[in-house]
N, C-alpha and C positions, 0 to 999 in steps of 0.2 A: 764803798764803805756805807754801812747802814746808818741812816740819820733819822730814824723814825721808830716809834714804838708800835706802829700799826703792823700786825702780822702779815697782811697782804702785801704791804710795801716792802717789808723785810724779805718775804719769799721772792717777790719780783726782783729785788736787787740781787739776791743770792743767785737766782736763775740767770740773770743777765751776766753776772760776773763769771759764773760757771761756763756759760755759752761762749763768752769772749775768750776765756782761757783755752777751752777745747778747740775753738777755731784757730787760735794762734798755734796750738800744737799741730793741727792738721796742715796749716801752712808750712810749718817746719818739716813735717813728714814729707809733704809733697816736694819740697825743695831738696831734701836730703836723699829721697829715693831716686830722684833723677841723677844725682851725683854718684850714687852707689850702683847704678845700673851699668853692667859691663857694656863697653862700646866696641862696635865694629863699624857699623854705618852711622850709629847715633840715633837711629829711628826709635828704638825702644826707650831710650832716656828722654826723648822729646815727647813721647806719647803719654806721660803721666798727666792726669788732670784732677783737679779738686772740683767736686760737684756741689757747688753752692756752700751755704753756711749751715753749721750745725745748730739745731734747735733742740732743747731739752725734750727727750722722748723720741727723737728720730731713730729709725732703725734702718735707714737707707745707707747704701755705700757712699762714702765720702770722697774716696780717692780711687781712681781707676787707671788702668793702662790698657790702651786699645791695641797694642802690638799683639798679633796672634800668637807669638812665641814667648810672651813674657812669663808664662808658667814654667817654661823650660829654664829660663834664666833664673827665676826666683827659686826654683826647686833644687838648683845645684847645691848639693851638700845636705839637702833635707830629704829624708826618705819617709818620714812619717807625717810631719806637719803640713808640708806643701807638696801638692801633686801637680804635675804639668797639666795645664788646661788645653794645650794644643800640641800636637806633634808635627804641625805644619811649619817647618823652618824654610823660609824662602830660599830658592836656589842660590848658591854662592855665598850664603850667609853662614858664618861660623859663630855660634853663640859663646865660644871661648875665645875671647879677644886676643889678638896677637900683641896689641899694644898695652893691654891692661889685664891683670889677673881676673879670672872669673869670680863671681860672688860665691865663694866657698861656703859661706854661712847663709846664703840667700840674700835677698835685697830688703824686703819689707820688715821682717822680724828684727834684725839687728838695728835698723833705724829707729823703730818704735821703742825698743829696749833702751837705746841710747838716750832718746828724748825723755822717756819716763824717768830714767836714772838722774837726769839733770834737773827735773822738776822737783823742787823741795816742798812746794805748797801750791794749793789751788786757791 
């Protein structure tokens, strides 16, 4: 909440509030993409990482997954928006889980859409 009439103080407060809100959203995204990742061995769902805190103006990636086959999992059901980044599926690994349905709508996009839909204000 802004408690000043100084424009610099007001801008700084708005910036901090925006950064805090965006960082909370990134934490939610990171948590939910792990849960939405199809599981066979569980390696892909454990490979999600948040890379630091967002600062206004950042253009770096904030959430990554280091599993070499994550592009195959995330592209399932997406033919235009998401392309596989790797065709190397480890031997014996099935990216369509026997115990859980595959991500027919992808992983990341539905999670982001869900979180944005629940945010009413910043």
